[in-house]
N, CA, C, O and the ligand as a Tripos MOL2 file, in Angstrom:
@<TRIPOS>MOLECULE
protein
  317   315    80     0     0
PROTEIN
NO_CHARGES

@<TRIPOS>ATOM
      1 N           0.8340   -1.1990    0.0000 N.3       1 MET1
      2 CA          0.0000    0.0000    0.0000 C.3       1 MET1
      3 C           0.8790    1.2650    0.0000 C.2       1 MET1
      4 O           1.9960    1.2440    0.5180 O.2       1 MET1
      5 N           0.3910    2.3240   -0.5600 N.am      2 SER2
      6 CA          1.1530    3.5650   -0.6210 C.3       2 SER2
      7 C           0.9410    4.3800    0.6440 C.2       2 SER2
      8 O           0.0280    4.1180    1.4270 O.2       2 SER2
      9 N           1.7940    5.3640    0.8250 N.am      3 ASP3
     10 CA          1.6610    6.2290    1.9760 C.3       3 ASP3
     11 C           0.4010    7.0800    1.8760 C.2       3 ASP3
     12 O          -0.0410    7.4460    0.7870 O.2       3 ASP3
     13 N          -0.1610    7.3840    3.0330 N.am      4 SER4
     14 CA         -1.3020    8.2900    3.0350 C.3       4 SER4
     15 C          -0.8010    9.7210    2.8710 C.2       4 SER4
     16 O           0.2900   10.0620    3.3280 O.2       4 SER4
     17 N          -1.5830   10.5330    2.2350 N.am      5 ASN5
     18 CA         -1.1700   11.9270    2.0100 C.3       5 ASN5
     19 C          -1.5280   12.7820    3.2220 C.2       5 ASN5
     20 O          -2.4430   13.6040    3.1760 O.2       5 ASN5
     21 N          -0.7930   12.5690    4.2960 N.am      6 SER6
     22 CA         -1.1080   13.2460    5.5500 C.3       6 SER6
     23 C          -0.7130   14.7200    5.5160 C.2       6 SER6
     24 O          -1.0920   15.4820    6.4050 O.2       6 SER6
     25 N           0.0470   15.1280    4.4930 N.am      7 HIS7
     26 CA          0.4920   16.5150    4.4440 C.3       7 HIS7
     27 C          -0.5660   17.4350    3.8440 C.2       7 HIS7
     28 O          -0.4270   18.6570    3.8780 O.2       7 HIS7
     29 N          -1.6150   16.8460    3.2970 N.am      8 ALA8
     30 CA         -2.6090   17.6560    2.6020 C.3       8 ALA8
     31 C          -3.6300   18.2240    3.5800 C.2       8 ALA8
     32 O          -4.8020   17.8490    3.5660 O.2       8 ALA8
     33 N          -3.1680   19.1210    4.4170 N.am      9 ILE9
     34 CA         -4.0630   19.7600    5.3760 C.3       9 ILE9
     35 C          -4.1460   21.2500    5.0410 C.2       9 ILE9
     36 O          -3.1290   21.9430    5.0020 O.2       9 ILE9
     37 N          -5.3330   21.7210    4.8080 N.am     10 SER10
     38 CA         -5.5060   23.1320    4.4780 C.3      10 SER10
     39 C          -6.3160   23.8130    5.5650 C.2      10 SER10
     40 O          -7.4180   23.3770    5.8960 O.2      10 SER10
     41 N          -5.7730   24.8670    6.1100 N.am     11 ALA11
     42 CA         -6.4870   25.6460    7.1190 C.3      11 ALA11
     43 C          -6.8570   26.9810    6.5040 C.2      11 ALA11
     44 O          -6.0240   27.8800    6.3850 O.2      11 ALA11
     45 N          -8.0930   27.0960    6.1220 N.am     12 SER12
     46 CA         -8.5160   28.3120    5.4380 C.3      12 SER12
     47 C          -8.9580   29.3890    6.4150 C.2      12 SER12
     48 O          -8.7760   30.5790    6.1570 O.2      12 SER12
     49 N          -9.5360   28.9760    7.5320 N.am     13 ALA13
     50 CA        -10.0020   29.9520    8.5120 C.3      13 ALA13
     51 C          -8.8050   30.5550    9.2460 C.2      13 ALA13
     52 O          -7.9170   29.8250    9.6860 O.2      13 ALA13
     53 N          -8.7760   31.8630    9.3790 N.am     14 PRO14
     54 CA         -7.6210   32.5090   10.0020 C.3      14 PRO14
     55 C          -7.5270   32.2480   11.4970 C.2      14 PRO14
     56 O          -6.4290   32.0660   12.0220 O.2      14 PRO14
     57 N          -8.6480   32.2260   12.1830 N.am     15 ASN15
     58 CA         -8.6370   32.0770   13.6350 C.3      15 ASN15
     59 C          -9.4490   30.8670   14.0670 C.2      15 ASN15
     60 O         -10.6100   30.7130   13.6880 O.2      15 ASN15
     61 N          -8.8220   30.0120   14.8670 N.am     16 HIS16
     62 CA         -9.5240   28.9030   15.4900 C.3      16 HIS16
     63 C         -10.4170   28.1430   14.5150 C.2      16 HIS16
     64 O         -11.6380   28.1510   14.6690 O.2      16 HIS16
     65 N          -9.8390   27.4940   13.5280 N.am     17 PRO17
     66 CA        -10.6510   26.7970   12.5250 C.3      17 PRO17
     67 C         -11.5160   25.6960   13.1040 C.2      17 PRO17
     68 O         -12.4960   25.2880   12.4800 O.2      17 PRO17
     69 N         -11.1720   25.2100   14.2820 N.am     18 GLU18
     70 CA        -11.9210   24.0920   14.8440 C.3      18 GLU18
     71 C         -12.8940   24.5330   15.9160 C.2      18 GLU18
     72 O         -13.4780   23.6910   16.5980 O.2      18 GLU18
     73 N         -13.0840   25.8250   16.0820 N.am     19 ALA19
     74 CA        -14.0080   26.2980   17.1060 C.3      19 ALA19
     75 C         -15.4320   25.8980   16.7450 C.2      19 ALA19
     76 O         -15.8300   25.9250   15.5810 O.2      19 ALA19
     77 N         -16.1760   25.5330   17.7580 N.am     20 ARG20
     78 CA        -17.5700   25.1530   17.5420 C.3      20 ARG20
     79 C         -18.3920   25.6010   18.7400 C.2      20 ARG20
     80 O         -17.8590   25.8270   19.8270 O.2      20 ARG20
     81 N         -19.6740   25.7250   18.5320 N.am     21 TYR21
     82 CA        -20.5340   26.1370   19.6220 C.3      21 TYR21
     83 C         -20.9170   24.9390   20.4840 C.2      21 TYR21
     84 O         -21.3010   23.8830   19.9840 O.2      21 TYR21
     85 N         -20.8000   25.1360   21.7800 N.am     22 ALA22
     86 CA        -21.2560   24.1530   22.7540 C.3      22 ALA22
     87 C         -22.1070   24.9130   23.7560 C.2      22 ALA22
     88 O         -21.5850   25.5360   24.6810 O.2      22 ALA22
     89 N         -23.4150   24.8590   23.5680 N.am     23 GLY23
     90 CA        -24.2930   25.6830   24.3830 C.3      23 GLY23
     91 C         -24.0470   27.1480   24.0510 C.2      23 GLY23
     92 O         -24.0990   27.5400   22.8860 O.2      23 GLY23
     93 N         -23.7810   27.9510   25.0650 N.am     24 ASN24
     94 CA        -23.5260   29.3730   24.8460 C.3      24 ASN24
     95 C         -22.0670   29.6630   24.5500 C.2      24 ASN24
     96 O         -21.7020   30.8090   24.2850 O.2      24 ASN24
     97 N         -21.2450   28.6540   24.5920 N.am     25 HIS25
     98 CA        -19.8100   28.8570   24.4800 C.3      25 HIS25
     99 C         -19.3030   28.5010   23.0850 C.2      25 HIS25
    100 O         -19.8900   27.6910   22.3680 O.2      25 HIS25
    101 N         -18.2000   29.1350   22.7370 N.am     26 LEU26
    102 CA        -17.5260   28.8300   21.4830 C.3      26 LEU26
    103 C         -16.1990   28.1790   21.8640 C.2      26 LEU26
    104 O         -15.2630   28.8550   22.2900 O.2      26 LEU26
    105 N         -16.1320   26.8670   21.7070 N.am     27 VAL27
    106 CA        -15.0240   26.1180   22.2850 C.3      27 VAL27
    107 C         -14.1090   25.5560   21.1980 C.2      27 VAL27
    108 O         -14.5120   25.3230   20.0590 O.2      27 VAL27
    109 N         -12.8760   25.3550   21.6030 N.am     28 ILE28
    110 CA        -11.9110   24.6680   20.7670 C.3      28 ILE28
    111 C         -11.3400   23.5030   21.5600 C.2      28 ILE28
    112 O         -11.2660   23.5460   22.7880 O.2      28 ILE28
    113 N         -10.9430   22.4740   20.8470 N.am     29 ASP29
    114 CA        -10.2920   21.3380   21.5010 C.3      29 ASP29
    115 C          -8.8460   21.6820   21.7830 C.2      29 ASP29
    116 O          -8.1370   22.2010   20.9200 O.2      29 ASP29
    117 N          -8.4160   21.3890   22.9920 N.am     30 LYS30
    118 CA         -7.0410   21.6610   23.3760 C.3      30 LYS30
    119 C          -6.4320   20.3840   23.9270 C.2      30 LYS30
    120 O          -7.1280   19.5310   24.4770 O.2      30 LYS30
    121 N          -5.1430   20.2720   23.7740 N.am     31 THR31
    122 CA         -4.4310   19.1660   24.3920 C.3      31 THR31
    123 C          -3.2280   19.7310   25.1280 C.2      31 THR31
    124 O          -2.6440   20.7330   24.7140 O.2      31 THR31
    125 N          -2.8740   19.0910   26.2010 N.am     32 GLU32
    126 CA         -1.7810   19.5900   27.0070 C.3      32 GLU32
    127 C          -1.0690   18.4140   27.6670 C.2      32 GLU32
    128 O          -1.7040   17.4920   28.1780 O.2      32 GLU32
    129 N           0.2530   18.4630   27.6440 N.am     33 TRP33
    130 CA          1.0180   17.4310   28.3360 C.3      33 TRP33
    131 C           1.0150   17.7160   29.8290 C.2      33 TRP33
    132 O           1.3970   18.8030   30.2630 O.2      33 TRP33
    133 N           0.5900   16.7530   30.5970 N.am     34 VAL34
    134 CA          0.4980   16.9030   32.0410 C.3      34 VAL34
    135 C           1.4890   15.9360   32.6800 C.2      34 VAL34
    136 O           1.4890   14.7480   32.3560 O.2      34 VAL34
    137 N           2.3270   16.4270   33.5790 N.am     35 PRO35
    138 CA          3.2580   15.5270   34.2540 C.3      35 PRO35
    139 C           2.5270   14.5420   35.1550 C.2      35 PRO35
    140 O           1.5140   14.8750   35.7700 O.2      35 PRO35
    141 N           3.0510   13.3410   35.2210 N.am     36 GLY36
    142 CA          2.4240   12.3260   36.0570 C.3      36 GLY36
    143 C           1.8590   11.2020   35.2130 C.2      36 GLY36
    144 O           2.1160   11.1090   34.0130 O.2      36 GLY36
    145 N           1.0890   10.3560   35.8600 N.am     37 LYS37
    146 CA          0.4940    9.2220   35.1740 C.3      37 LYS37
    147 C          -0.9660    9.5040   34.8580 C.2      37 LYS37
    148 O          -1.6500   10.2450   35.5640 O.2      37 LYS37
    149 N          -1.4110    8.8960   33.7890 N.am     38 HIS38
    150 CA         -2.7940    9.1270   33.3720 C.3      38 HIS38
    151 C          -3.7680    8.6370   34.4420 C.2      38 HIS38
    152 O          -3.5880    7.5480   34.9880 O.2      38 HIS38
    153 N          -4.7930    9.4240   34.7440 N.am     39 PRO39
    154 CA         -5.7560    9.0160   35.7730 C.3      39 PRO39
    155 C          -6.5450    7.7740   35.3840 C.2      39 PRO39
    156 O          -7.0380    7.0540   36.2520 O.2      39 PRO39
    157 N          -6.6640    7.5220   34.1020 N.am     40 ASP40
    158 CA         -7.3850    6.3280   33.6540 C.3      40 ASP40
    159 C          -6.4190    5.1450   33.5770 C.2      40 ASP40
    160 O          -5.4820    5.1620   32.7790 O.2      40 ASP40
    161 N          -6.6430    4.1180   34.4030 N.am     41 PRO41
    162 CA         -5.7140    2.9770   34.4280 C.3      41 PRO41
    163 C          -5.5630    2.3130   33.0700 C.2      41 PRO41
    164 O          -4.5160    1.7400   32.7700 O.2      41 PRO41
    165 N          -6.6050    2.3850   32.2480 N.am     42 HIS42
    166 CA         -6.5480    1.7270   30.9410 C.3      42 HIS42
    167 C          -5.6010    2.4380   29.9910 C.2      42 HIS42
    168 O          -5.1090    1.8420   29.0330 O.2      42 HIS42
    169 N          -5.3470    3.7070   30.2560 N.am     43 ARG43
    170 CA         -4.4660    4.4710   29.3770 C.3      43 ARG43
    171 C          -3.1240    4.7430   30.0380 C.2      43 ARG43
    172 O          -2.2890    5.4630   29.4900 O.2      43 ARG43
    173 N          -2.9230    4.1730   31.2030 N.am     44 ARG44
    174 CA         -1.6770    4.3680   31.9300 C.3      44 ARG44
    175 C          -0.6410    3.3620   31.4430 C.2      44 ARG44
    176 O          -0.9590    2.2040   31.1740 O.2      44 ARG44
    177 N           0.5780    3.8160   31.3360 N.am     45 ARG45
    178 CA          1.6370    2.9140   30.8920 C.3      45 ARG45
    179 C           2.7130    2.8020   31.9710 C.2      45 ARG45
    180 O           2.8700    3.6710   32.8290 O.2      45 ARG45
    181 N           3.4320    1.7090   31.8860 N.am     46 GLU46
    182 CA          4.5300    1.4980   32.8260 C.3      46 GLU46
    183 C           5.6160    2.5390   32.5920 C.2      46 GLU46
    184 O           6.0460    2.7520   31.4580 O.2      46 GLU46
    185 N           6.0560    3.1820   33.6590 N.am     47 GLY47
    186 CA          7.1230    4.1710   33.5350 C.3      47 GLY47
    187 C           6.6820    5.4920   32.9380 C.2      47 GLY47
    188 O           7.5160    6.3050   32.5400 O.2      47 GLY47
    189 N           5.3920    5.7120   32.8740 N.am     48 GLN48
    190 CA          4.8800    6.9480   32.2800 C.3      48 GLN48
    191 C           5.1780    8.1400   33.1770 C.2      48 GLN48
    192 O           4.9330    8.0980   34.3830 O.2      48 GLN48
    193 N           5.7050    9.1970   32.5840 N.am     49 THR49
    194 CA          6.0370   10.3870   33.3660 C.3      49 THR49
    195 C           5.1530   11.5700   33.0080 C.2      49 THR49
    196 O           5.0960   12.5500   33.7500 O.2      49 THR49
    197 N           4.4630   11.4860   31.8790 N.am     50 GLU50
    198 CA          3.5260   12.5390   31.5130 C.3      50 GLU50
    199 C           2.4990   11.9570   30.5570 C.2      50 GLU50
    200 O           2.7390   10.9320   29.9190 O.2      50 GLU50
    201 N           1.3590   12.6180   30.4640 N.am     51 TYR51
    202 CA          0.3120   12.1370   29.5700 C.3      51 TYR51
    203 C          -0.3560   13.3170   28.8880 C.2      51 TYR51
    204 O          -0.2970   14.4520   29.3610 O.2      51 TYR51
    205 N          -0.9850   13.0200   27.7740 N.am     52 LEU52
    206 CA         -1.6400   14.0580   26.9990 C.3      52 LEU52
    207 C          -3.1010   14.1700   27.4180 C.2      52 LEU52
    208 O          -3.8860   13.2360   27.2470 O.2      52 LEU52
    209 N          -3.4450   15.3120   27.9630 N.am     53 GLU53
    210 CA         -4.8100   15.5240   28.4310 C.3      53 GLU53
    211 C          -5.5740   16.3640   27.4180 C.2      53 GLU53
    212 O          -5.0730   17.3800   26.9360 O.2      53 GLU53
    213 N          -6.7760   15.9360   27.1000 N.am     54 ARG54
    214 CA         -7.6270   16.6950   26.1880 C.3      54 ARG54
    215 C          -8.6480   17.4760   26.9930 C.2      54 ARG54
    216 O          -9.2440   16.9590   27.9380 O.2      54 ARG54
    217 N          -8.8410   18.7250   26.6070 N.am     55 TYR55
    218 CA         -9.8450   19.5160   27.2820 C.3      55 TYR55
    219 C         -10.4200   20.5390   26.3110 C.2      55 TYR55
    220 O          -9.9260   20.7050   25.1960 O.2      55 TYR55
    221 N         -11.4540   21.2100   26.7470 N.am     56 LEU56
    222 CA        -12.1230   22.2090   25.9200 C.3      56 LEU56
    223 C         -11.8890   23.5840   26.5270 C.2      56 LEU56
    224 O         -11.8890   23.7530   27.7460 O.2      56 LEU56
    225 N         -11.6910   24.5620   25.6510 N.am     57 ARG57
    226 CA        -11.5220   25.9310   26.1150 C.3      57 ARG57
    227 C         -12.4530   26.8270   25.3260 C.2      57 ARG57
    228 O         -12.4950   26.7710   24.0970 O.2      57 ARG57
    229 N         -13.2020   27.6560   26.0410 N.am     58 CYS58
    230 CA        -14.0740   28.6170   25.3760 C.3      58 CYS58
    231 C         -13.2460   29.8430   25.0100 C.2      58 CYS58
    232 O         -12.6150   30.4550   25.8720 O.2      58 CYS58
    233 N         -13.2520   30.1960   23.7350 N.am     59 ILE59
    234 CA        -12.4460   31.3340   23.3050 C.3      59 ILE59
    235 C         -13.1550   32.6560   23.5740 C.2      59 ILE59
    236 O         -12.5890   33.7230   23.3390 O.2      59 ILE59
    237 N         -14.3820   32.5900   24.0620 N.am     60 GLU60
    238 CA        -15.1120   33.8100   24.4070 C.3      60 GLU60
    239 C         -14.8570   34.2120   25.8590 C.2      60 GLU60
    240 O         -14.5340   35.3650   26.1430 O.2      60 GLU60
    241 N         -15.0050   33.2600   26.7700 N.am     61 CYS61
    242 CA        -14.8830   33.5920   28.1930 C.3      61 CYS61
    243 C         -13.6490   32.9660   28.8410 C.2      61 CYS61
    244 O         -13.3000   33.3070   29.9710 O.2      61 CYS61
    245 N         -12.9880   32.0500   28.1260 N.am     62 GLY62
    246 CA        -11.7360   31.5050   28.6220 C.3      62 GLY62
    247 C         -11.8870   30.3440   29.5860 C.2      62 GLY62
    248 O         -10.8920   29.8740   30.1370 O.2      62 GLY62
    249 N         -13.1070   29.8700   29.8030 N.am     63 VAL63
    250 CA        -13.2930   28.7550   30.7230 C.3      63 VAL63
    251 C         -12.6970   27.4900   30.1130 C.2      63 VAL63
    252 O         -12.7660   27.2830   28.9010 O.2      63 VAL63
    253 N         -12.1140   26.6490   30.9590 N.am     64 GLU64
    254 CA        -11.5200   25.4000   30.5020 C.3      64 GLU64
    255 C         -12.1470   24.2500   31.2660 C.2      64 GLU64
    256 O         -12.1730   24.2490   32.4960 O.2      64 GLU64
    257 N         -12.6530   23.2690   30.5280 N.am     65 VAL65
    258 CA        -13.3130   22.1260   31.1470 C.3      65 VAL65
    259 C         -12.8690   20.8540   30.4320 C.2      65 VAL65
    260 O         -12.3920   20.8980   29.2980 O.2      65 VAL65
    261 N         -13.0330   19.7300   31.1090 N.am     66 LEU66
    262 CA        -12.6590   18.4570   30.5140 C.3      66 LEU66
    263 C         -13.7490   17.9270   29.6010 C.2      66 LEU66
    264 O         -13.4730   17.1650   28.6740 O.2      66 LEU66
    265 N         -14.9820   18.3250   29.8600 N.am     67 SER67
    266 CA        -16.1090   17.8090   29.0990 C.3      67 SER67
    267 C         -17.1220   18.9150   28.8620 C.2      67 SER67
    268 O         -17.2360   19.8410   29.6660 O.2      67 SER67
    269 N         -17.8570   18.8230   27.7630 N.am     68 GLU68
    270 CA        -18.8760   19.8310   27.4940 C.3      68 GLU68
    271 C         -19.9070   19.8980   28.6140 C.2      68 GLU68
    272 O         -20.5000   20.9480   28.8600 O.2      68 GLU68
    273 N         -20.1150   18.7690   29.2930 N.am     69 ARG69
    274 CA        -21.0950   18.7380   30.3810 C.3      69 ARG69
    275 C         -20.6780   19.6210   31.5380 C.2      69 ARG69
    276 O         -21.5080   20.0310   32.3490 O.2      69 ARG69
    277 N         -19.3670   19.9170   31.6130 N.am     70 ASP70
    278 CA        -18.8700   20.7200   32.7250 C.3      70 ASP70
    279 C         -18.9290   22.2150   32.4460 C.2      70 ASP70
    280 O         -18.5980   23.0190   33.3180 O.2      70 ASP70
    281 N         -19.3410   22.5940   31.2600 N.am     71 LEU71
    282 CA        -19.4120   24.0110   30.9220 C.3      71 LEU71
    283 C         -20.5150   24.6950   31.7300 C.2      71 LEU71
    284 O         -21.6100   24.1500   31.8720 O.2      71 LEU71
    285 N         -20.2300   25.8830   32.2590 N.am     72 PRO72
    286 CA        -21.3050   26.6550   32.8960 C.3      72 PRO72
    287 C         -22.3340   27.0550   31.8500 C.2      72 PRO72
    288 O         -22.0250   27.1450   30.6620 O.2      72 PRO72
    289 N         -23.5630   27.2930   32.3050 N.am     73 VAL73
    290 CA        -24.6330   27.6160   31.3630 C.3      73 VAL73
    291 C         -24.3550   28.9440   30.6690 C.2      73 VAL73
    292 O         -24.4990   29.0620   29.4520 O.2      73 VAL73
    293 N         -23.9580   29.9350   31.4490 N.am     74 GLU74
    294 CA        -23.7190   31.2420   30.8880 C.3      74 GLU74
    295 C         -22.2820   31.3760   30.4140 C.2      74 GLU74
    296 O         -21.3550   30.8810   31.0560 O.2      74 GLU74
    297 N         -22.1050   32.0510   29.2820 N.am     75 CYS75
    298 CA        -20.7740   32.3490   28.8120 C.3      75 CYS75
    299 C         -20.4340   33.7800   29.1880 C.2      75 CYS75
    300 O         -21.0190   34.7240   28.6580 O.2      75 CYS75
    301 N         -19.4860   33.9410   30.1030 N.am     76 GLY76
    302 CA        -19.1720   35.2680   30.6130 C.3      76 GLY76
    303 C         -18.5440   36.1920   29.5900 C.2      76 GLY76
    304 O         -18.4800   37.4030   29.8030 O.2      76 GLY76
    305 N         -18.0810   35.6360   28.4840 N.am     77 GLY77
    306 CA        -17.3920   36.4660   27.5050 C.3      77 GLY77
    307 C         -18.2890   36.9860   26.4020 C.2      77 GLY77
    308 O         -17.8560   37.7970   25.5830 O.2      77 GLY77
    309 N         -19.5290   36.5350   26.3650 N.am     78 SER78
    310 CA        -20.4340   36.9590   25.3010 C.3      78 SER78
    311 C         -20.9040   38.3880   25.5290 C.2      78 SER78
    312 O         -21.1220   38.7970   26.6700 O.2      78 SER78
    313 N         -21.0560   39.1260   24.4820 N.am     79 ARG79
    314 CA        -21.5120   40.5000   24.5920 C.3      79 ARG79
    315 C         -22.7330   40.7250   23.7300 C.2      79 ARG79
    316 O         -23.2660   41.8330   23.6920 O.2      79 ARG79
    317 ZN        -17.7390   30.8180   27.1310 Zn       80 ZN80
@<TRIPOS>BOND
     1     1     2 1
     2     2     3 1
     3     3     4 2
     4     3     5 am
     5     5     6 1
     6     6     7 1
     7     7     8 2
     8     7     9 am
     9     9    10 1
    10    10    11 1
    11    11    12 2
    12    11    13 am
    13    13    14 1
    14    14    15 1
    15    15    16 2
    16    15    17 am
    17    17    18 1
    18    18    19 1
    19    19    20 2
    20    19    21 am
    21    21    22 1
    22    22    23 1
    23    23    24 2
    24    23    25 am
    25    25    26 1
    26    26    27 1
    27    27    28 2
    28    27    29 am
    29    29    30 1
    30    30    31 1
    31    31    32 2
    32    31    33 am
    33    33    34 1
    34    34    35 1
    35    35    36 2
    36    35    37 am
    37    37    38 1
    38    38    39 1
    39    39    40 2
    40    39    41 am
    41    41    42 1
    42    42    43 1
    43    43    44 2
    44    43    45 am
    45    45    46 1
    46    46    47 1
    47    47    48 2
    48    47    49 am
    49    49    50 1
    50    50    51 1
    51    51    52 2
    52    51    53 am
    53    53    54 1
    54    54    55 1
    55    55    56 2
    56    55    57 am
    57    57    58 1
    58    58    59 1
    59    59    60 2
    60    59    61 am
    61    61    62 1
    62    62    63 1
    63    63    64 2
    64    63    65 am
    65    65    66 1
    66    66    67 1
    67    67    68 2
    68    67    69 am
    69    69    70 1
    70    70    71 1
    71    71    72 2
    72    71    73 am
    73    73    74 1
    74    74    75 1
    75    75    76 2
    76    75    77 am
    77    77    78 1
    78    78    79 1
    79    79    80 2
    80    79    81 am
    81    81    82 1
    82    82    83 1
    83    83    84 2
    84    83    85 am
    85    85    86 1
    86    86    87 1
    87    87    88 2
    88    87    89 am
    89    89    90 1
    90    90    91 1
    91    91    92 2
    92    91    93 am
    93    93    94 1
    94    94    95 1
    95    95    96 2
    96    95    97 am
    97    97    98 1
    98    98    99 1
    99    99   100 2
   100    99   101 am
   101   101   102 1
   102   102   103 1
   103   103   104 2
   104   103   105 am
   105   105   106 1
   106   106   107 1
   107   107   108 2
   108   107   109 am
   109   109   110 1
   110   110   111 1
   111   111   112 2
   112   111   113 am
   113   113   114 1
   114   114   115 1
   115   115   116 2
   116   115   117 am
   117   117   118 1
   118   118   119 1
   119   119   120 2
   120   119   121 am
   121   121   122 1
   122   122   123 1
   123   123   124 2
   124   123   125 am
   125   125   126 1
   126   126   127 1
   127   127   128 2
   128   127   129 am
   129   129   130 1
   130   130   131 1
   131   131   132 2
   132   131   133 am
   133   133   134 1
   134   134   135 1
   135   135   136 2
   136   135   137 am
   137   137   138 1
   138   138   139 1
   139   139   140 2
   140   139   141 am
   141   141   142 1
   142   142   143 1
   143   143   144 2
   144   143   145 am
   145   145   146 1
   146   146   147 1
   147   147   148 2
   148   147   149 am
   149   149   150 1
   150   150   151 1
   151   151   152 2
   152   151   153 am
   153   153   154 1
   154   154   155 1
   155   155   156 2
   156   155   157 am
   157   157   158 1
   158   158   159 1
   159   159   160 2
   160   159   161 am
   161   161   162 1
   162   162   163 1
   163   163   164 2
   164   163   165 am
   165   165   166 1
   166   166   167 1
   167   167   168 2
   168   167   169 am
   169   169   170 1
   170   170   171 1
   171   171   172 2
   172   171   173 am
   173   173   174 1
   174   174   175 1
   175   175   176 2
   176   175   177 am
   177   177   178 1
   178   178   179 1
   179   179   180 2
   180   179   181 am
   181   181   182 1
   182   182   183 1
   183   183   184 2
   184   183   185 am
   185   185   186 1
   186   186   187 1
   187   187   188 2
   188   187   189 am
   189   189   190 1
   190   190   191 1
   191   191   192 2
   192   191   193 am
   193   193   194 1
   194   194   195 1
   195   195   196 2
   196   195   197 am
   197   197   198 1
   198   198   199 1
   199   199   200 2
   200   199   201 am
   201   201   202 1
   202   202   203 1
   203   203   204 2
   204   203   205 am
   205   205   206 1
   206   206   207 1
   207   207   208 2
   208   207   209 am
   209   209   210 1
   210   210   211 1
   211   211   212 2
   212   211   213 am
   213   213   214 1
   214   214   215 1
   215   215   216 2
   216   215   217 am
   217   217   218 1
   218   218   219 1
   219   219   220 2
   220   219   221 am
   221   221   222 1
   222   222   223 1
   223   223   224 2
   224   223   225 am
   225   225   226 1
   226   226   227 1
   227   227   228 2
   228   227   229 am
   229   229   230 1
   230   230   231 1
   231   231   232 2
   232   231   233 am
   233   233   234 1
   234   234   235 1
   235   235   236 2
   236   235   237 am
   237   237   238 1
   238   238   239 1
   239   239   240 2
   240   239   241 am
   241   241   242 1
   242   242   243 1
   243   243   244 2
   244   243   245 am
   245   245   246 1
   246   246   247 1
   247   247   248 2
   248   247   249 am
   249   249   250 1
   250   250   251 1
   251   251   252 2
   252   251   253 am
   253   253   254 1
   254   254   255 1
   255   255   256 2
   256   255   257 am
   257   257   258 1
   258   258   259 1
   259   259   260 2
   260   259   261 am
   261   261   262 1
   262   262   263 1
   263   263   264 2
   264   263   265 am
   265   265   266 1
   266   266   267 1
   267   267   268 2
   268   267   269 am
   269   269   270 1
   270   270   271 1
   271   271   272 2
   272   271   273 am
   273   273   274 1
   274   274   275 1
   275   275   276 2
   276   275   277 am
   277   277   278 1
   278   278   279 1
   279   279   280 2
   280   279   281 am
   281   281   282 1
   282   282   283 1
   283   283   284 2
   284   283   285 am
   285   285   286 1
   286   286   287 1
   287   287   288 2
   288   287   289 am
   289   289   290 1
   290   290   291 1
   291   291   292 2
   292   291   293 am
   293   293   294 1
   294   294   295 1
   295   295   296 2
   296   295   297 am
   297   297   298 1
   298   298   299 1
   299   299   300 2
   300   299   301 am
   301   301   302 1
   302   302   303 1
   303   303   304 2
   304   303   305 am
   305   305   306 1
   306   306   307 1
   307   307   308 2
   308   307   309 am
   309   309   310 1
   310   310   311 1
   311   311   312 2
   312   311   313 am
   313   313   314 1
   314   314   315 1
   315   315   316 2
@<TRIPOS>SUBSTRUCTURE
     1 MET1         2 RESIDUE 1 A MET
     2 SER2         6 RESIDUE 1 A SER
     3 ASP3        10 RESIDUE 1 A ASP
     4 SER4        14 RESIDUE 1 A SER
     5 ASN5        18 RESIDUE 1 A ASN
     6 SER6        22 RESIDUE 1 A SER
     7 HIS7        26 RESIDUE 1 A HIS
     8 ALA8        30 RESIDUE 1 A ALA
     9 ILE9        34 RESIDUE 1 A ILE
    10 SER10       38 RESIDUE 1 A SER
    11 ALA11       42 RESIDUE 1 A ALA
    12 SER12       46 RESIDUE 1 A SER
    13 ALA13       50 RESIDUE 1 A ALA
    14 PRO14       54 RESIDUE 1 A PRO
    15 ASN15       58 RESIDUE 1 A ASN
    16 HIS16       62 RESIDUE 1 A HIS
    17 PRO17       66 RESIDUE 1 A PRO
    18 GLU18       70 RESIDUE 1 A GLU
    19 ALA19       74 RESIDUE 1 A ALA
    20 ARG20       78 RESIDUE 1 A ARG
    21 TYR21       82 RESIDUE 1 A TYR
    22 ALA22       86 RESIDUE 1 A ALA
    23 GLY23       90 RESIDUE 1 A GLY
    24 ASN24       94 RESIDUE 1 A ASN
    25 HIS25       98 RESIDUE 1 A HIS
    26 LEU26      102 RESIDUE 1 A LEU
    27 VAL27      106 RESIDUE 1 A VAL
    28 ILE28      110 RESIDUE 1 A ILE
    29 ASP29      114 RESIDUE 1 A ASP
    30 LYS30      118 RESIDUE 1 A LYS
    31 THR31      122 RESIDUE 1 A THR
    32 GLU32      126 RESIDUE 1 A GLU
    33 TRP33      130 RESIDUE 1 A TRP
    34 VAL34      134 RESIDUE 1 A VAL
    35 PRO35      138 RESIDUE 1 A PRO
    36 GLY36      142 RESIDUE 1 A GLY
    37 LYS37      146 RESIDUE 1 A LYS
    38 HIS38      150 RESIDUE 1 A HIS
    39 PRO39      154 RESIDUE 1 A PRO
    40 ASP40      158 RESIDUE 1 A ASP
    41 PRO41      162 RESIDUE 1 A PRO
    42 HIS42      166 RESIDUE 1 A HIS
    43 ARG43      170 RESIDUE 1 A ARG
    44 ARG44      174 RESIDUE 1 A ARG
    45 ARG45      178 RESIDUE 1 A ARG
    46 GLU46      182 RESIDUE 1 A GLU
    47 GLY47      186 RESIDUE 1 A GLY
    48 GLN48      190 RESIDUE 1 A GLN
    49 THR49      194 RESIDUE 1 A THR
    50 GLU50      198 RESIDUE 1 A GLU
    51 TYR51      202 RESIDUE 1 A TYR
    52 LEU52      206 RESIDUE 1 A LEU
    53 GLU53      210 RESIDUE 1 A GLU
    54 ARG54      214 RESIDUE 1 A ARG
    55 TYR55      218 RESIDUE 1 A TYR
    56 LEU56      222 RESIDUE 1 A LEU
    57 ARG57      226 RESIDUE 1 A ARG
    58 CYS58      230 RESIDUE 1 A CYS
    59 ILE59      234 RESIDUE 1 A ILE
    60 GLU60      238 RESIDUE 1 A GLU
    61 CYS61      242 RESIDUE 1 A CYS
    62 GLY62      246 RESIDUE 1 A GLY
    63 VAL63      250 RESIDUE 1 A VAL
    64 GLU64      254 RESIDUE 1 A GLU
    65 VAL65      258 RESIDUE 1 A VAL
    66 LEU66      262 RESIDUE 1 A LEU
    67 SER67      266 RESIDUE 1 A SER
    68 GLU68      270 RESIDUE 1 A GLU
    69 ARG69      274 RESIDUE 1 A ARG
    70 ASP70      278 RESIDUE 1 A ASP
    71 LEU71      282 RESIDUE 1 A LEU
    72 PRO72      286 RESIDUE 1 A PRO
    73 VAL73      290 RESIDUE 1 A VAL
    74 GLU74      294 RESIDUE 1 A GLU
    75 CYS75      298 RESIDUE 1 A CYS
    76 GLY76      302 RESIDUE 1 A GLY
    77 GLY77      306 RESIDUE 1 A GLY
    78 SER78      310 RESIDUE 1 A SER
    79 ARG79      314 RESIDUE 1 A ARG
    80 ZN80       317 GROUP 0 **** ****
């Protein structure tokens, strides 16, 4: 089989191309390396010193949550 063309990524939107509405918030997916072992035993590895945590950040009010369910109802950044 041939290689996949993984380089063919086009970002046309200038700001936050992956932002989407979640309730009143406009959120983007974020990932961050966190020191320590993953809290989920199924994703924990032997000798792990850091893990990649996924979370959501609202670009309007700046709130950061692990799940959309954790978002406050009101978006403090909306005008
Ligand atoms: Zn918000």
